[in-house]
C-alpha positions in Angstrom: 62.5 -93.1 -31.5 59.9 -92.9 -28.9 56.3 -91.9 -29.4 55.0 -89.1 -27.2 51.6 -89.7 -26.0 49.1 -87.0 -26.9 46.3 -86.0 -24.6 43.0 -84.5 -25.6 41.8 -81.6 -23.5 38.2 -81.9 -22.7 36.3 -78.5 -23.1 34.1 -78.2 -20.0 32.7 -74.9 -21.0 29.1 -75.0 -22.1 28.0 -73.2 -25.1 24.5 -72.9 -23.8 23.5 -69.5 -22.3 23.1 -69.4 -18.6 19.5 -69.5 -17.4 18.2 -66.2 -16.0 16.2 -66.7 -12.8 13.4 -64.1 -12.4 12.2 -63.7 -8.9 8.5 -64.0 -8.2 8.6 -60.5 -6.7 11.2 -57.9 -7.5 13.2 -56.6 -4.4 12.6 -52.9 -4.4 13.2 -52.3 -0.7 15.7 -49.5 -0.1 16.0 -48.4 -3.7 14.3 -45.1 -3.2 16.5 -44.2 -0.2 19.7 -45.4 -2.0 19.1 -43.2 -5.1 17.8 -40.3 -3.2 20.9 -40.2 -1.3 23.1 -40.4 -4.4 21.2 -37.6 -6.2 21.5 -35.5 -3.1 25.2 -36.0 -2.6 26.1 -35.7 -6.3 23.9 -32.7 -6.8 22.5 -34.4 -9.9 19.8 -31.8 -10.6 21.8 -28.7 -9.4 21.3 -25.6 -11.7 24.5 -24.5 -13.4 24.5 -20.7 -13.1 27.7 -20.4 -15.1 25.8 -21.3 -18.4 24.8 -18.6 -20.9 21.2 -17.4 -21.0 20.4 -19.1 -24.3 21.5 -22.4 -22.8 19.1 -22.1 -19.8 15.6 -23.6 -19.6 13.6 -22.0 -16.8 10.6 -23.6 -15.1 8.3 -21.5 -13.0 5.5 -23.5 -11.5 3.0 -22.1 -9.1 4.1 -23.3 -5.7 1.6 -25.8 -4.0 -0.5 -24.4 -1.2 0.6 -25.6 2.3 -2.9 -26.2 3.5 -3.0 -29.9 4.4 -1.8 -33.1 2.9 -0.8 -33.8 -0.7 -2.9 -36.1 -2.9 -2.5 -37.9 -6.2 -3.5 -34.7 -8.2 -0.2 -33.1 -7.0 1.8 -36.1 -8.2 -0.1 -36.2 -11.5 0.4 -32.5 -12.3 4.1 -32.3 -11.2 4.9 -35.5 -13.2 4.1 -33.5 -16.3 6.5 -30.7 -15.4 9.2 -33.2 -14.5 9.0 -34.9 -17.8 9.7 -31.6 -19.6 12.6 -30.8 -17.2 14.3 -34.2 -17.9 13.8 -33.8 -21.7 15.4 -30.4 -21.7 18.4 -31.7 -19.7 18.9 -34.5 -22.2 18.8 -31.9 -24.9 21.7 -30.1 -23.3 20.0 -27.3 -21.4 20.8 -26.1 -17.9 17.4 -26.5 -16.3 16.4 -23.9 -13.6 13.7 -25.9 -11.6 13.1 -24.6 -8.1 10.4 -25.7 -5.6 8.5 -23.3 -3.5 5.7 -23.5 -1.0 2.7 -21.2 -0.9 2.2 -20.6 2.8 0.8 -17.1 2.6 -3.0 -16.8 2.5 -6.4 -17.8 3.7 -5.9 -21.5 3.0 -3.0 -21.6 5.5 -5.0 -19.7 8.1 -7.9 -22.0 7.8 -5.5 -25.0 8.1 -4.1 -23.4 11.4 -7.7 -22.8 12.7 -8.7 -26.5 12.0 -5.5 -27.9 13.4 -5.1 -26.0 16.6 -8.7 -25.0 17.4 -8.0 -21.3 17.5 -9.0 -18.2 15.5 -7.2 -14.9 15.1 -8.6 -11.9 17.0 -6.5 -8.7 16.9 -8.3 -7.3 20.0 -6.8 -10.1 22.1 -3.5 -9.5 24.1 -0.3 -11.4 23.3 0.3 -14.5 25.5 3.9 -15.4 26.0 4.5 -19.2 25.5 0.9 -19.7 24.4 -0.1 -23.4 24.1 -3.1 -24.2 21.8 -5.9 -26.4 23.1 -5.3 -29.0 20.3 -2.6 -30.1 17.9 -4.6 -31.8 15.3 -8.3 -33.0 14.9 -10.2 -30.8 17.4 -13.7 -32.2 18.2 -16.4 -31.1 15.8 -18.3 -29.4 18.6 -15.2 -27.4 19.6 -15.6 -23.6 19.4 -12.4 -22.0 18.2 -10.9 -19.8 21.0 -9.8 -16.3 20.0 -6.0 -15.5 20.3 -3.9 -12.5 19.4 -2.6 -11.9 16.0 1.1 -12.4 17.0 0.1 -15.8 18.7 -1.8 -16.8 15.6 1.2 -16.0 13.4 3.5 -18.0 15.6 1.2 -21.0 15.1 1.1 -20.4 11.3 5.0 -20.5 11.2 5.0 -23.6 13.3 2.5 -25.6 11.2 3.8 -24.6 7.8 7.3 -25.7 8.7 5.8 -29.2 9.6 3.7 -29.4 6.5 6.5 -28.3 4.2 8.8 -31.0 5.5 6.1 -33.6 4.7 5.7 -32.1 1.2 9.3 -32.2 0.5 9.7 -35.7 1.7 7.0 -36.9 -0.6 8.3 -35.0 -3.7 11.9 -36.3 -3.0 10.5 -39.8 -2.7 8.6 -39.3 -6.0 12.0 -38.6 -7.6 11.2 -35.1 -8.9 14.3 -33.6 -10.6 14.0 -30.4 -8.6 17.0 -28.4 -7.5 16.3 -28.3 -3.7 19.0 -25.7 -3.2 16.5 -23.2 -4.7 13.7 -24.0 -2.3 11.6 -21.0 -1.2 8.5 -20.1 0.6 6.1 -17.2 -0.3 6.1 -15.9 3.2 9.8 -16.1 4.0 11.9 -13.0 4.6 13.5 -13.1 1.1 10.2 -13.4 -0.8 8.7 -10.6 1.2 11.6 -8.3 0.4 11.4 -9.1 -3.3 7.7 -8.4 -3.3 8.2 -5.1 -1.4 10.9 -4.0 -3.8 8.9 -4.9 -6.8 6.0 -2.8 -5.5 8.1 0.2 -4.8 9.4 0.0 -8.3 5.8 0.0 -9.6 5.1 3.1 -7.5 8.3 4.9 -9.0 7.1 4.0 -12.5 3.6 5.3 -11.8 2.1 1.8 -12.2 0.5 1.5 -8.8 -2.8 3.1 -7.9 -5.7 3.0 -5.5 -9.3 2.6 -6.6 -12.5 1.9 -4.8 -14.3 -1.1 -6.4 -16.6 -4.0 -5.4 -14.8 -6.9 -4.0 -15.6 -10.4 -2.4 -15.6 -10.2 1.3 -14.9 -13.0 3.8 -17.1 -12.4 6.8 -15.0 -14.9 8.9 -11.5 -13.5 8.4 -12.8 -10.0 7.6 -10.7 -9.4 4.5 -11.1 -9.3 0.7 -10.7 -12.7 -1.0 -9.6 -13.6 -4.5 -12.1 -15.1 -7.0 -10.1 -18.3 -7.0 -11.0 -18.8 -3.4 -14.7 -18.7 -4.1 -16.8 -21.7 -5.2 -20.0 -21.1 -7.1 -22.9 -23.4 -6.3 -26.4 -23.5 -7.6 -29.1 -23.3 -5.0 -32.9 -23.5 -5.2 -34.5 -20.1 -4.9 -37.9 -18.5 -4.8 -39.7 -15.4 -6.1 -41.1 -12.9 -3.6 -43.7 -10.3 -4.0 -42.9 -7.1 -2.1 -45.4 -4.3 -1.6 -44.5 -0.6 -2.0 -46.4 2.5 -1.3 -45.8 5.4 -3.8 -45.6 8.9 -2.6 -48.7 9.8 -4.7 -50.7 7.2 -2.9 -50.7 4.6 -5.5 -49.6 1.0 -4.6 -46.7 -0.7 -6.4 -45.4 -4.3 -6.3 -42.1 -5.9 -7.2 -41.3 -9.5 -7.4 -37.9 -11.3 -7.2 -35.4 -12.1 -4.4 -34.0 -8.5 -4.6 -32.4 -6.8 -1.7 -35.2 -4.4 -1.4 -34.4 -3.4 2.1 -31.1 -1.8 1.0 -32.0 -0.7 -2.6 -31.9 2.9 -3.8 -33.4 2.3 -7.4 -36.5 0.3 -8.0 -37.3 -1.2 -11.5 -40.0 0.8 -13.2 -42.6 -1.9 -13.8 -45.5 0.3 -13.1 -44.6 3.6 -14.9 -43.3 5.2 -11.8 -40.6 7.5 -13.4 -39.3 10.0 -11.1 -41.5 8.8 -8.2 -40.3 7.5 -4.8 -41.7 4.5 -2.9 -41.3 3.0 0.4 -41.5 -0.6 1.6 -44.8 -0.9 3.4 -43.5 -2.8 6.5 -40.0 -1.2 6.7 -40.7 2.3 5.5 -37.4 2.3 3.4 -37.6 4.9 0.7 -36.3 4.0 -2.8 -36.3 6.2 -5.9 -37.6 4.7 -9.2 -35.2 5.2 -12.2 -35.1 4.0 -15.7 -32.6 1.0 -16.3 -31.6 -0.3 -19.7 -31.4 -3.9 -18.5 -34.6 -3.8 -16.6 -36.6 -7.1 -17.1 -40.1 -6.9 -15.7 -40.6 -10.7 -15.9 -37.5 -11.2 -13.7 -37.9 -8.2 -11.5 -34.5 -6.9 -12.6 -33.5 -3.3 -12.6 -32.1 -2.5 -9.1 
């Protein structure tokens, strides 16, 4: 009987966990481009139109104005919206989340003026192949040259297309979960047709009307402007004493920065009911009438 030698296997596997090496600086180069391409090719955020209405979460955000460069405020506000969109997706909703560009209005026109050094003048003839004097940053002492309305609109279309590409690039890089297949612009053909049809429907329903009313007027563009376009600023003022000559020969005075040269009603601070008075130096006649909100100490009542 022979003895069989036994061998003992040596376990070379270490029971200690492998050390994790943390780099001094994380390598982030290329990650944005990599995942942006994946999200685009996979249509990760595409809206599913086949879902029932009760399964849809719709987000309608005011489109950003195409009037220059984006800033951190845009990133801050759209991050809020994107957080809600992502939560609703995780909750099982089909999220309708488009992105639009507001390129129709005075901010865009002012952007074109400041970029090309031109201004719109409907009295000017159209120039085929017009080339603006500048394409960005005209000198401060440059006087904007007048061009025809068609030429001005061509420059508007050209510049908003450039700005919108920059806007989209930034929002894509930010990683917003927008369905870019639903992109729109407020001045594109489809948006104009939708707006026109909606207005015609209002007319058919009797909901549209015309009315004369005071409005805010832009003396540069010669058009009405929205209250949102106006910035209120406090400025130092002064009181003025204006002499009037009443028709009965007596003298009257009014104080306050009133538009006395164009007024039709003067505050009755001197008991001049039913009387007429004229500004001494201009000879403008104004009738005196009773006003409920007349304040003699503030010369109000016009």
